[in-house]
C-alpha positions as CSV (number, residue, x, y, z in Angstrom):
1,M,0.7,-24.2,86.1
2,Q,-3.1,-23.5,86.1
3,N,-2.7,-19.9,85.8
4,L,-0.1,-20.0,83.1
5,T,-2.5,-22.6,81.4
6,L,-5.4,-20.4,81.3
7,S,-3.4,-17.4,80.5
8,R,-2.2,-18.6,77.1
9,P,-5.6,-19.6,75.8
10,R,-6.4,-16.0,76.4
11,G,-3.5,-14.9,74.5
12,L,-3.8,-17.4,71.8
13,R,-7.3,-16.3,71.1
14,S,-6.4,-12.8,70.7
15,K,-3.8,-13.6,68.5
16,T,-5.9,-16.0,66.2
17,T,-8.9,-13.4,65.8
18,S,-6.6,-10.9,64.5
19,R,-4.4,-13.3,62.1
20,P,-7.4,-14.4,60.3
21,R,-8.3,-10.9,59.6
22,L,-4.9,-10.4,58.2
23,L,-4.9,-13.2,55.9
24,R,-8.1,-12.2,54.5
25,V,-6.6,-8.9,53.9
26,M,-3.7,-10.3,52.4
27,E,-5.8,-12.7,50.1
28,G,-8.0,-9.9,49.3
29,I,-5.1,-7.8,48.0
30,S,-3.6,-10.9,46.3
31,L,-7.0,-11.3,44.4
32,W,-7.0,-7.7,43.3
33,L,-3.2,-8.0,42.5
34,A,-4.1,-11.0,40.5
35,V,-6.8,-9.6,38.4
36,A,-5.0,-6.1,37.5
37,L,-2.1,-8.2,36.6
38,F,-4.5,-10.3,34.5
39,F,-5.8,-7.5,32.6
40,V,-2.3,-5.7,32.1
41,L,-1.0,-9.0,30.6
42,Q,-4.2,-9.5,28.5
43,S,-3.6,-5.7,27.0
44,A,0.0,-6.7,26.4
45,A,-1.4,-10.2,24.8
46,A,-3.8,-8.4,22.6
47,R,-0.9,-5.6,21.6
48,A,0.9,-8.5,20.6
49,S,-1.3,-10.8,19.2
50,E,-1.0,-12.6,15.9
51,S,-1.6,-10.1,13.1
52,P,-3.7,-11.0,10.1
53,G,-2.3,-14.0,8.3
54,T,0.3,-15.8,9.6
55,G,2.8,-13.3,10.0
56,E,3.0,-12.8,13.9
57,L,4.1,-9.8,16.0
58,R,6.6,-10.9,18.5
59,L,6.5,-8.5,21.8
60,M,6.1,-4.5,22.4
61,T,7.7,-2.3,24.6
62,P,6.2,-2.0,28.0
63,S,4.6,1.4,27.6
64,G,3.0,0.4,24.3
65,Q,5.6,2.6,22.0
66,I,8.3,1.9,20.0
67,E,11.7,2.7,21.3
68,T,13.2,4.2,18.4
69,A,16.6,6.2,17.7
70,L,16.2,7.2,14.3
71,A,13.9,10.0,13.2
72,L,12.6,10.4,9.8
73,N,11.5,13.2,7.6
74,T,11.0,13.3,3.8
75,D,10.6,16.0,1.2
76,Y,9.0,15.7,-2.2
77,R,9.5,18.4,-4.7
78,V,7.6,17.1,-8.0
79,N,7.8,18.5,-11.5
80,V,4.8,17.9,-13.5
81,S,5.3,18.0,-17.4
82,A,2.3,17.1,-19.7
83,L,1.6,13.5,-18.6
84,L,4.9,12.8,-17.0
85,A,5.8,13.8,-13.2
86,D,9.4,13.7,-12.1
87,T,10.0,13.7,-8.0
88,R,12.9,14.2,-5.9
89,L,12.2,12.5,-2.9
90,K,14.7,13.0,0.1
91,Q,14.9,10.8,3.4
92,T,16.6,12.3,6.1
93,F,17.7,9.8,9.0
94,R,18.6,11.8,12.2
95,N,20.3,9.5,14.9
96,T,18.8,10.5,18.2
97,S,21.1,7.9,20.5
98,D,24.3,7.6,21.6
99,D,24.8,4.4,19.7
100,W,25.9,3.9,15.6
101,R,22.8,3.0,13.7
102,E,21.9,0.7,10.8
103,G,18.1,2.0,9.7
104,T,15.8,-0.1,7.6
105,Y,12.8,2.0,6.0
106,V,10.2,0.1,3.9
107,F,8.0,2.7,2.2
108,P,5.5,2.9,-0.3
109,L,5.8,4.6,-3.8
110,P,3.2,5.2,-6.5
111,E,2.4,1.8,-8.2
112,K,4.1,2.9,-11.5
113,A,7.1,4.8,-10.2
114,S,10.4,4.3,-12.1
115,V,13.3,4.8,-9.9
116,Y,16.1,5.8,-11.7
117,A,18.6,8.0,-9.4
118,M,20.2,7.7,-6.2
119,R,22.3,10.1,-3.9
120,L,23.8,9.9,-0.4
121,H,24.2,13.2,1.3
122,I,26.4,13.3,4.3
123,G,27.3,16.5,5.6
124,E,28.5,18.5,2.3
125,R,29.6,15.4,0.6
126,V,27.6,13.9,-2.1
127,I,27.8,10.3,-3.1
128,V,26.4,9.4,-6.4
129,G,24.6,5.7,-6.4
130,E,25.4,3.2,-8.9
131,I,22.7,0.7,-10.7
132,K,23.9,-3.1,-10.3
133,T,22.1,-6.0,-10.0
134,R,20.5,-6.7,-6.8
135,E,23.0,-9.4,-5.5
136,D,25.9,-7.1,-6.4
137,A,24.4,-4.4,-4.5
138,R,23.8,-5.9,-1.5
139,K,27.5,-7.4,-1.3
140,T,28.8,-3.9,-2.0
141,Y,26.5,-2.2,1.0
142,E,27.1,-5.4,3.5
143,K,31.1,-5.1,2.6
144,A,30.8,-1.1,3.0
145,K,28.9,-1.8,6.3
146,S,31.2,-4.2,8.0
147,E,33.9,-1.9,7.2
148,G,32.6,1.1,8.9
149,K,32.0,2.8,5.9
150,Q,28.7,4.9,5.5
151,A,26.2,3.6,2.7
152,A,23.1,3.3,1.3
153,Q,21.1,0.8,-0.7
154,V,17.6,1.1,-2.6
155,E,15.5,-2.2,-3.4
156,Q,12.3,-2.9,-4.6
157,Q,10.0,-5.5,-3.0
158,R,6.9,-4.7,-5.1
159,P,5.9,-2.2,-7.8
160,N,5.2,0.1,-5.1
161,L,7.0,-1.0,-2.1
162,F,10.5,0.0,-1.7
163,T,13.3,-0.5,1.0
164,T,16.1,1.9,1.9
165,R,18.8,0.7,4.1
166,V,21.3,3.2,5.5
167,A,24.7,2.0,7.2
168,N,26.8,3.6,9.9
169,I,24.8,6.4,11.1
170,P,26.9,8.3,13.6
171,P,25.2,9.0,17.0
172,G,23.6,12.3,16.9
173,E,24.2,12.8,13.0
174,T,22.2,13.1,10.2
175,V,22.4,11.4,6.5
176,T,19.7,12.0,3.6
177,V,19.1,9.4,0.7
178,E,18.2,11.4,-2.1
179,L,15.7,9.2,-4.7
180,R,14.6,10.4,-8.3
181,Y,11.5,8.6,-9.8
182,Q,9.1,9.2,-12.5
183,Q,5.6,8.4,-12.9
184,R,2.8,9.3,-15.5
185,V,-0.1,11.6,-14.4
186,T,-3.6,10.0,-14.6
187,Y,-5.7,11.5,-16.6
188,R,-9.3,10.8,-16.7
189,D,-12.8,12.4,-17.4
190,G,-11.0,15.9,-18.2
191,E,-9.1,15.6,-15.0
192,F,-5.5,15.3,-14.0
193,S,-4.4,13.7,-10.7
194,L,-1.3,12.6,-9.1
195,R,-1.1,10.3,-5.6
196,L,1.7,10.6,-3.3
197,P,1.8,7.4,-0.8
198,T,3.4,8.4,2.7
199,T,2.3,5.3,4.4
200,L,0.9,1.8,3.9
201,T,-1.8,-0.4,5.2
202,P,-0.1,-3.6,7.1
203,R,-0.9,-6.4,4.5
204,Y,-2.1,-9.8,4.9
205,M,-0.1,-12.5,4.7
206,P,-1.7,-15.6,3.6
207,G,-0.2,-19.3,4.0
208,E,1.7,-21.6,6.5
209,P,5.1,-20.3,8.4
210,L,7.9,-21.2,6.3
211,V,10.0,-22.3,9.7
212,D,8.3,-24.8,11.7
213,D,8.9,-22.8,14.8
214,P,9.9,-19.1,14.5
215,K,11.2,-17.7,17.7
216,P,11.7,-14.4,19.1
217,V,15.0,-12.7,18.0
218,A,16.3,-9.2,19.4
219,W,15.8,-7.6,16.0
220,Q,14.0,-8.5,12.7
221,Q,13.2,-6.2,10.1
222,G,9.3,-6.6,9.6
223,W,6.4,-7.9,11.9
224,A,5.5,-11.0,9.7
225,V,7.8,-14.2,9.2
226,P,7.6,-15.6,5.4
227,T,5.1,-17.6,4.6
228,T,4.5,-20.4,1.9
229,E,2.7,-18.0,0.1
230,V,4.5,-14.9,0.7
231,P,8.0,-15.9,0.9
232,D,9.2,-12.2,1.2
233,A,6.7,-11.5,4.3
234,D,9.1,-10.1,6.6
235,A,10.6,-7.7,3.7
236,I,7.1,-6.3,3.2
237,S,5.8,-5.4,7.0
238,P,7.4,-2.8,8.1
239,Y,6.1,-1.9,11.9
240,T,3.1,0.7,12.2
241,V,2.8,2.8,15.0
242,N,1.1,6.1,16.1
243,P,2.6,9.4,15.5
244,G,3.0,9.7,19.4
245,D,5.4,6.4,19.2
246,V,8.0,8.4,17.1
247,P,10.4,11.1,18.1
248,A,9.2,14.5,18.2
249,G,8.8,16.1,14.8
250,S,9.6,12.5,13.2
251,H,7.4,11.2,10.1
252,R,6.6,14.5,8.5
253,A,6.6,15.5,4.8
254,Q,7.2,18.5,3.2
255,V,5.5,18.4,-0.4
256,H,5.8,21.1,-3.1
257,L,4.4,20.3,-6.9
258,T,5.3,22.4,-9.7
259,L,2.5,21.8,-12.5
260,N,2.9,22.5,-16.1
261,A,0.5,20.7,-18.1
262,G,0.8,22.5,-21.5
263,L,-2.6,24.1,-21.2
264,P,-4.4,26.9,-19.0
265,I,-5.0,25.2,-15.5
266,E,-8.4,26.1,-14.2
267,Q,-8.8,24.3,-10.7
268,V,-6.3,22.7,-8.3
269,V,-8.2,20.4,-5.4
270,S,-7.1,17.9,-2.8
271,P,-9.3,15.7,-1.4
272,S,-6.7,14.6,1.5
273,H,-5.2,17.9,2.6
274,A,-5.8,21.8,2.2
275,L,-3.7,23.5,-0.6
276,D,-1.6,26.7,-1.3
277,S,-1.6,27.2,-4.9
278,V,-0.1,30.2,-6.7
279,W,-0.4,30.6,-10.2
280,R,2.3,31.8,-12.5
281,G,1.0,32.1,-16.2
282,Q,0.3,28.5,-17.0
283,Q,2.2,27.0,-14.4
284,V,1.0,26.5,-11.0
285,E,3.2,25.8,-7.9
286,V,1.1,23.9,-4.8
287,S,1.9,22.8,-1.7
288,P,-0.1,21.6,1.4
289,K,-1.3,24.4,3.9
290,G,1.1,24.6,7.0
291,D,4.8,23.2,8.0
292,G,4.6,19.8,6.4
293,V,2.0,17.0,6.6
294,T,1.9,14.1,8.9
295,M,2.9,10.9,7.1
296,D,-0.5,9.0,7.6
297,R,-1.9,9.3,4.3
298,D,-1.7,9.7,0.7
299,V,-1.4,13.1,-0.7
300,V,-3.7,13.5,-3.9
301,V,-3.8,16.6,-5.8
302,R,-6.0,17.0,-9.0
303,W,-6.2,19.7,-11.5
304,R,-8.7,20.4,-14.4
305,P,-7.5,22.5,-17.5
306,K,-10.0,25.3,-18.7
307,R,-12.8,23.7,-20.5
308,E,-12.1,24.9,-23.7
309,Q,-8.4,23.6,-23.6
310,T,-9.4,20.2,-22.5
311,P,-7.0,17.9,-24.7
312,S,-8.4,15.4,-27.2
313,A,-4.9,14.4,-28.1
314,A,-1.2,15.1,-27.7
315,V,2.1,14.0,-28.8
316,F,5.4,13.9,-27.5
317,H,9.3,13.1,-28.6
318,E,12.4,12.7,-26.6
319,Q,15.9,11.3,-28.1
320,Y,17.8,9.1,-25.6
321,D,21.3,7.2,-26.5
322,G,20.6,7.9,-30.5
323,E,17.2,6.3,-30.6
324,D,13.7,8.3,-30.8
325,Y,10.8,7.8,-28.6
326,L,7.1,9.0,-28.9
327,L,4.1,8.9,-26.5
328,A,0.9,9.8,-27.6
329,M,-2.6,10.3,-25.8
330,V,-5.9,10.4,-27.5
331,V,-9.2,10.8,-25.8
332,P,-11.9,9.4,-28.2
333,G,-14.8,11.2,-26.6
334,L,-17.2,8.1,-26.6
335,N,-21.0,8.8,-27.0
336,G,-22.5,8.0,-23.6
337,G,-26.2,8.2,-24.2
338,Q,-26.4,4.4,-24.6
339,S,-26.9,1.9,-21.7
340,L,-26.0,-1.5,-21.0
341,S,-27.9,-4.6,-19.7
342,R,-25.7,-6.0,-17.1
343,E,-25.3,-8.5,-14.0
344,L,-23.3,-6.5,-11.6
345,I,-21.4,-8.5,-8.7
346,F,-20.6,-6.4,-5.8
347,V,-17.7,-7.7,-3.7
348,V,-16.9,-6.0,-0.5
349,D,-13.9,-6.7,1.6
350,T,-14.8,-6.9,5.3
351,S,-11.2,-7.7,6.8
352,G,-9.8,-6.6,9.7
353,S,-7.5,-4.0,7.9
354,M,-11.0,-2.5,6.9
355,A,-12.1,-1.7,10.3
356,G,-13.0,2.0,11.1
357,E,-13.4,4.5,8.5
358,S,-13.0,2.7,5.5
359,I,-15.8,0.0,6.1
360,R,-17.9,3.1,6.6
361,Q,-16.7,4.2,3.1
362,A,-17.1,0.8,1.3
363,R,-21.1,0.5,3.0
364,E,-21.4,4.0,1.5
365,A,-20.1,3.1,-1.8
366,L,-22.0,-0.4,-1.6
367,L,-25.4,1.8,-1.2
368,A,-24.2,4.3,-4.3
369,G,-23.7,1.3,-6.5
370,L,-27.1,-0.1,-5.7
371,E,-28.5,3.1,-6.7
372,T,-27.2,2.5,-10.3
373,L,-29.1,-0.6,-10.8
374,K,-32.2,-0.6,-13.1
375,P,-34.9,-3.0,-14.2
376,G,-33.7,-5.6,-16.3
377,D,-29.8,-5.8,-14.6
378,R,-29.2,-8.5,-12.3
379,F,-26.8,-8.3,-9.2
380,N,-25.2,-10.0,-5.7
381,I,-23.2,-8.9,-3.1
382,I,-20.5,-11.0,-1.8
383,Q,-18.3,-10.3,1.2
384,F,-15.1,-11.8,2.5
385,N,-12.7,-11.5,5.3
386,S,-11.3,-15.0,6.6
387,T,-14.6,-16.6,5.0
388,T,-16.4,-15.5,2.1
389,S,-20.5,-15.2,2.0
390,A,-23.2,-13.6,-0.3
391,L,-26.3,-12.3,0.0
392,F,-28.0,-14.4,-2.5
393,G,-27.1,-18.0,-4.0
394,S,-26.7,-16.4,-7.2
395,A,-27.6,-13.1,-9.0
396,R,-31.1,-11.7,-9.0
397,D,-33.2,-9.6,-11.1
398,V,-33.5,-6.0,-9.8
399,S,-36.9,-5.6,-8.1
400,A,-38.1,-3.7,-5.0
401,D,-37.6,-6.6,-2.6
402,S,-33.9,-7.5,-3.7
403,L,-33.0,-4.0,-3.5
404,R,-34.3,-3.9,0.1
405,A,-32.8,-6.9,1.0
406,A,-29.5,-5.5,-0.2
407,R,-29.4,-2.2,1.4
408,Q,-30.0,-4.0,4.7
409,Y,-27.5,-6.4,4.0
410,A,-25.0,-3.7,3.2
411,A,-25.9,-1.7,6.7
412,N,-24.9,-4.5,8.6
413,L,-21.4,-5.0,7.1
414,S,-18.7,-4.7,9.6
415,A,-14.7,-5.5,9.5
416,N,-12.8,-8.4,11.3
417,G,-10.5,-11.3,10.5
418,G,-8.2,-11.9,7.6
419,T,-8.2,-10.8,4.1
420,E,-8.7,-14.1,2.2
421,M,-9.3,-12.9,-1.3
422,S,-8.7,-15.9,-3.4
423,P,-12.3,-17.3,-2.4
424,A,-14.1,-14.2,-3.1
425,L,-12.5,-14.0,-6.6
426,D,-13.5,-17.5,-7.3
427,R,-17.1,-16.9,-6.2
428,A,-17.3,-13.7,-8.2
429,L,-16.0,-14.7,-11.5
430,R,-17.5,-18.0,-11.6
431,Q,-20.6,-18.1,-13.2
432,Q,-23.7,-18.6,-10.8
433,G,-26.9,-20.4,-11.6
434,P,-28.0,-21.7,-15.2
435,A,-26.3,-20.2,-18.4
436,S,-30.0,-19.5,-19.7
437,E,-30.7,-17.1,-16.9
438,K,-28.4,-14.6,-17.9
439,P,-29.4,-12.9,-21.2
440,S,-27.1,-13.1,-24.0
441,T,-26.6,-9.5,-24.6
442,Q,-26.1,-8.9,-20.9
443,V,-22.4,-7.6,-19.9
444,R,-21.1,-9.3,-16.6
445,Q,-19.2,-6.8,-14.2
446,V,-17.5,-7.2,-11.1
447,L,-17.1,-4.3,-8.8
448,F,-14.3,-4.9,-6.2
449,M,-13.8,-2.9,-3.0
450,T,-10.9,-3.1,-0.8
451,D,-7.9,-1.6,0.5
452,G,-5.9,-4.3,-0.9
453,A,-3.7,-5.1,2.0
454,V,-2.4,-8.0,0.8
455,G,0.8,-9.6,0.1
456,N,0.3,-12.3,-2.7
457,E,-0.6,-10.0,-5.4
458,Q,0.8,-12.1,-8.1
459,A,-1.2,-15.2,-7.2
460,L,-3.9,-13.0,-7.2
461,F,-3.5,-11.3,-10.7
462,Q,-2.8,-15.1,-12.0
463,Q,-6.3,-16.1,-10.8
464,I,-7.9,-13.2,-12.3
465,H,-6.2,-14.0,-15.6
466,D,-7.1,-17.8,-15.4
467,Q,-10.9,-17.4,-14.6
468,L,-12.1,-13.8,-16.1
469,G,-13.8,-15.2,-19.0
470,G,-16.4,-12.8,-20.4
471,T,-16.3,-10.9,-17.1
472,R,-14.8,-7.5,-16.5
473,L,-13.3,-6.4,-13.3
474,F,-13.7,-3.0,-11.9
475,T,-11.6,-2.2,-8.7
476,V,-12.3,0.8,-6.1
477,G,-9.5,1.4,-3.4
478,I,-10.9,2.1,-0.1
479,G,-9.0,4.1,2.7
480,S,-6.6,6.7,3.3
481,A,-3.6,4.1,2.0
482,P,-4.8,1.6,-0.6
483,N,-2.5,-0.7,-2.0
484,M,-2.9,0.9,-5.7
485,H,-0.7,-1.4,-7.3
486,F,-3.1,-4.0,-6.6
487,M,-6.2,-1.9,-7.5
488,R,-4.4,-0.9,-11.1
489,E,-3.4,-4.3,-12.2
490,A,-6.1,-6.5,-11.1
491,A,-8.4,-4.1,-12.9
492,R,-5.7,-4.2,-15.9
493,F,-5.9,-8.1,-15.7
494,G,-9.7,-7.7,-15.4
495,R,-10.3,-6.0,-18.5
496,G,-11.8,-3.0,-16.2
497,T,-10.6,0.3,-14.5
498,F,-10.1,1.4,-11.3
499,T,-10.6,4.4,-9.1
500,A,-9.6,5.4,-5.4
501,V,-12.1,6.7,-2.6
502,G,-9.9,8.4,0.1
503,S,-13.0,9.6,2.0
504,S,-16.9,9.6,2.4
505,A,-16.7,13.1,0.6
506,E,-15.4,11.2,-2.3
507,I,-17.7,8.5,-3.0
508,G,-20.1,11.0,-5.2
509,S,-17.5,12.3,-7.6
510,Q,-15.0,9.7,-7.6
511,L,-17.0,6.5,-7.4
512,G,-19.8,8.1,-9.4
513,S,-17.5,8.5,-12.6
514,L,-16.3,4.9,-12.2
515,L,-19.8,3.8,-12.3
516,D,-21.1,6.0,-15.2
517,R,-18.1,4.4,-17.2
518,M,-19.2,0.9,-16.0
519,A,-22.7,1.6,-17.4
520,A,-21.5,3.4,-20.6
521,P,-20.9,1.7,-23.8
522,V,-16.8,0.3,-24.7
523,L,-15.1,1.1,-27.4
524,G,-13.5,-2.3,-28.3
525,H,-10.6,-4.0,-30.4
526,L,-8.5,-1.2,-30.6
527,S,-5.6,-1.4,-32.8
528,A,-2.6,1.1,-33.7
529,S,-0.4,1.5,-36.8
530,W,2.7,3.5,-36.6
531,P,4.5,4.7,-39.5
532,N,7.7,2.7,-39.1
533,Q,6.4,-0.4,-37.0
534,P,8.5,0.7,-33.8
535,T,8.7,-1.5,-30.6
536,A,5.2,0.1,-29.0
537,F,3.3,-0.4,-25.7
538,P,0.8,-1.3,-25.3
539,E,1.1,-3.8,-28.0
540,R,-2.7,-4.7,-28.2
541,P,-4.6,-1.6,-26.8
542,G,-7.8,-3.6,-25.8
543,D,-10.7,-1.8,-24.7
544,L,-11.4,1.8,-23.9
545,F,-14.0,3.1,-21.3
546,Q,-15.8,6.5,-21.6
547,G,-13.6,9.2,-20.2
548,E,-10.4,6.9,-20.2
549,P,-7.4,8.3,-22.6
550,L,-5.4,6.1,-24.8
551,V,-1.7,6.2,-24.2
552,L,0.8,4.5,-26.2
553,V,4.7,4.9,-26.3
554,A,7.1,3.8,-29.0
555,R,10.8,3.3,-29.5
556,G,12.2,3.6,-32.7
557,Q,9.6,6.3,-34.2
558,A,10.6,9.6,-35.7
559,P,8.1,12.2,-35.2
560,V,7.2,11.9,-38.8
561,G,3.9,10.7,-40.9
562,E,0.9,9.6,-38.8
563,L,-0.3,7.2,-35.9
564,K,-3.5,5.7,-37.2
565,L,-5.9,4.2,-34.8
566,S,-9.2,2.1,-35.1
567,G,-11.5,0.3,-33.3
568,E,-15.3,-0.9,-33.3
569,L,-18.5,1.1,-31.3
570,P,-20.7,-1.1,-29.5
571,D,-23.2,-1.3,-32.1
572,G,-20.6,-2.7,-34.4
573,T,-19.9,0.5,-36.2
574,P,-16.2,1.0,-37.1
575,W,-14.0,3.9,-35.3
576,Q,-10.9,5.3,-37.0
577,R,-8.8,8.3,-35.9
578,A,-5.2,9.7,-37.4
579,L,-2.7,11.6,-35.5
580,K,-0.1,13.7,-37.1
581,L,3.4,13.2,-35.3
582,D,5.3,16.0,-36.5
583,A,3.6,18.3,-34.3
584,A,5.0,16.5,-31.3
585,A,6.1,18.4,-28.4
586,P,9.4,18.0,-26.6
587,G,9.1,15.5,-23.5
588,Q,11.3,14.3,-21.0
589,G,11.7,10.7,-19.6
590,L,10.2,9.0,-22.4
591,H,12.6,6.5,-22.5
592,R,12.3,5.4,-19.0
593,Y,8.3,5.1,-19.4
594,W,9.1,3.1,-22.4
595,A,11.5,0.8,-20.6
596,R,8.8,0.4,-17.7
597,Q,6.3,-0.5,-20.1
598,Q,8.5,-3.4,-21.7
599,I,9.6,-4.4,-18.2
600,D,5.8,-4.8,-17.1
601,Q,5.1,-7.1,-20.1
602,I,8.1,-9.3,-19.5
603,S,7.2,-9.6,-16.0
604,D,3.4,-10.6,-17.0
605,Q,5.2,-13.8,-19.2
606,R,4.9,-15.7,-15.4
607,I,1.0,-15.8,-16.1
608,Y,1.9,-18.0,-19.4
609,G,4.5,-20.2,-17.4
610,A,7.8,-18.2,-18.0
611,S,10.3,-19.1,-15.2
612,E,11.9,-16.5,-13.2
613,A,15.1,-17.0,-14.2
614,D,14.0,-16.2,-18.0
615,I,11.9,-13.0,-16.8
616,R,15.2,-12.0,-14.7
617,A,17.6,-12.5,-18.0
618,E,15.4,-10.3,-20.0
619,V,14.7,-7.6,-17.5
620,T,18.0,-7.0,-16.0
621,P,19.9,-5.7,-19.0
622,L,17.1,-3.4,-19.8
623,A,17.1,-2.3,-16.2
624,L,20.8,-1.4,-16.1
625,A,20.4,0.0,-19.7
626,H,18.0,2.7,-18.4
627,G,19.0,3.0,-14.9
628,L,16.0,1.5,-13.1
629,V,15.3,-0.2,-10.1
630,T,13.6,-3.4,-10.6
631,P,13.0,-6.8,-8.5
632,Y,16.7,-7.6,-9.9
633,T,18.5,-4.3,-9.8
634,S,19.3,-1.9,-7.2
635,F,20.9,1.3,-6.1
636,V,24.0,1.3,-3.8
637,A,26.1,4.3,-2.7
638,V,29.2,3.8,-0.7
639,D,31.2,6.6,1.3
640,Q,34.7,5.3,1.0
641,T,36.2,6.8,4.2
642,P,35.4,4.7,7.0
643,V,34.0,6.2,10.0
644,R,33.0,3.4,12.5
645,T,35.8,1.7,14.3
646,R,35.4,-2.0,14.7
647,E,35.2,-1.2,18.8
648,D,31.9,0.5,18.0
649,K,28.8,-1.6,18.0
650,L,26.4,-1.3,15.4
651,K,22.7,-1.4,16.2
652,A,20.2,-2.3,13.7
653,E,16.7,-0.4,13.6
654,S,13.5,-1.0,11.6
655,V,12.0,2.4,11.0
656,P,8.0,2.4,11.2
657,T,5.6,3.9,9.3
658,L,2.5,5.9,10.6
659,L,-1.1,3.9,11.1
660,P,-3.2,5.2,8.0
661,A,-5.5,7.6,9.3
662,G,-8.7,6.3,9.9
663,S,-7.5,3.0,10.8
664,T,-8.5,1.3,14.2
665,P,-5.5,0.9,16.6
666,G,-6.0,-3.2,16.1
667,M,-4.0,-2.2,12.9
668,L,-1.0,-1.2,15.0
669,R,2.3,-3.4,14.5
670,Y,5.0,-3.0,17.3
671,P,8.3,-4.0,16.9
672,Q,10.1,-6.5,19.2
673,T,12.6,-4.8,21.6
674,A,14.8,-6.6,24.5
675,T,12.7,-4.7,27.0
676,P,9.3,-6.9,27.1
677,S,11.1,-10.1,28.5
678,S,12.4,-8.4,31.6
679,L,9.7,-6.6,32.4
680,L,7.3,-9.5,32.1
681,I,9.8,-11.5,34.8
682,L,9.4,-8.3,37.1
683,I,5.5,-8.6,36.8
684,G,5.4,-12.3,37.2
685,L,7.8,-12.0,40.5
686,A,5.5,-9.2,41.7
687,G,2.6,-11.5,41.4
688,L,4.2,-14.3,43.6
689,M,4.9,-11.6,46.3
690,P,1.3,-11.6,47.8
691,A,1.4,-15.2,47.6
692,F,4.6,-15.6,49.4
693,G,3.1,-12.9,51.9
694,V,0.1,-15.3,52.4
695,F,2.4,-18.4,52.9
696,L,4.3,-16.6,55.3
697,A,1.2,-15.6,57.4
698,R,-0.1,-19.0,57.2
699,R,3.0,-20.2,59.0
700,R,3.0,-18.1,61.4
701,V,-1.0,-19.0,62.3
702,F,-0.4,-22.8,61.9
703,G,3.1,-23.4,62.3
């Protein structure tokens, strides 16, 4: 017994010296695994973090990629005739999966686009879309989808944001939705320009969620949830991904423009893409170099007529449905020799959507704006993200000290947080300091620099209208895919003008032209007198800045007589001009342009208290008569032959847009899938395994 008793402690000592070492090793492994799991989950949480505003991104795929079965490619064919551009846009959806698919694609169009036709291409078959009320179009589409018929519907969410839905795409097959839309070409400072948006910056959705406890679902249309201020947030928040997250070759665009300016064209350039241009007399064929472009930025094309051919006036005529339509453009050619004394308030968006190249452009734009200030001017700088702050408590006189402080302030601007634009507008438009501090002859101007990535545009337009007073608001669109609808309309309600800066290289030219216009005299109190008193837009032309054309469109006016224009120069001198209408050139699509102007004017009545029901009642018949997509009318096309049986399940998919070029990865918005939940469960079980091993080791030691 004694030998046995003496031998056991020796054996026990041998095991107890090895087991604590094993225990320590397992504890170390467990600790390192826990650390690794922490960073994995932290990364996943960061990728699925709450997006700007209250819209919430639910989950992501385990590899950080979107699991998509629909490949998207687009084809733009643009024909420019004088002041109007007519575009045929084809959206091709290719189902790369073994399942039947329904695709939802939220996409941008030019901010004043008038969508007037749709066709659905299925193999050799072409189904012509019908314009219906939005409710009837949805019912027709949903019925066709449930019956297994192939169908497509196109809706307007914002004037520059639309949705295409395509039902019952067979496995391995391709369907194409063809849209036709019209837009006005921009003419400014002797140069024509056209912008084709291919993607959009994720928008900030202010307000509180409309649901108390939004829970993850297997599929949803957008990354945002409806809020009190943006009730359709889920409909305007397409997922935003990297080019590597979509099927190979997807999200490519073919672009071809035919320019017929009616004048010899001297130069065609693009700040966004390298171009191939071929002259055929006065017509120019233009395409970006290479085999298509990645859909991660706007395609911008500019062309300039020969100097001796620069237009000062033009008139176009069209007959549609028994009515005459006239479009007239006049460039007054104001004298820019005078200079205005002004109070200039710079407002800079420093929210998270501006991170990356956009905030660098904003800093450069602000510094360029500071250089235009002169003795006798006053200024201030306001920045906004989730909060609003300013360089000075109120506008300061221009001096060496104030400019030095402003340049330092501009250099330190950085981007983060949400896009709470309303408080910044309030501070900029509100008169700061005693009224006696500002000379009575001084013009008050606000230069607003932003990407416009907000979902509550209408509320902001209302605010500008209500608070503007004697101030003039000018907007600068920053980034590769700014919200140009916000830029244009904010400037319109602000009685100013707008521009877009797509890159640092454009700051000198584009922003310089805007700053020149801001400093130049204004032709005010404009009025137009037509011979036959037609229905014409704009009814009150308002003010005109240097280099800006006056464009008017009328229905019910034959091309006879004269259009008489009058206004007042800054020194009070009367200005008059007469334009002969019998020299009108043939035009196309003038009736759609006129209808769009009337629809916009009716929609503006919200600001004056008109109800949504009254606006709908006026807009709907007008849109149906001219075949236009509006918030109340949609196109729908249905192939009457069923192709999917009830046994075949239909999977819904939201086709993403690409992250705008120059944006930071923090702007990615990945969709929810069913994969992450099971993955996270496995990760959790894997994390428990080392702890379970330690538990077993402890039992063997102490049990």
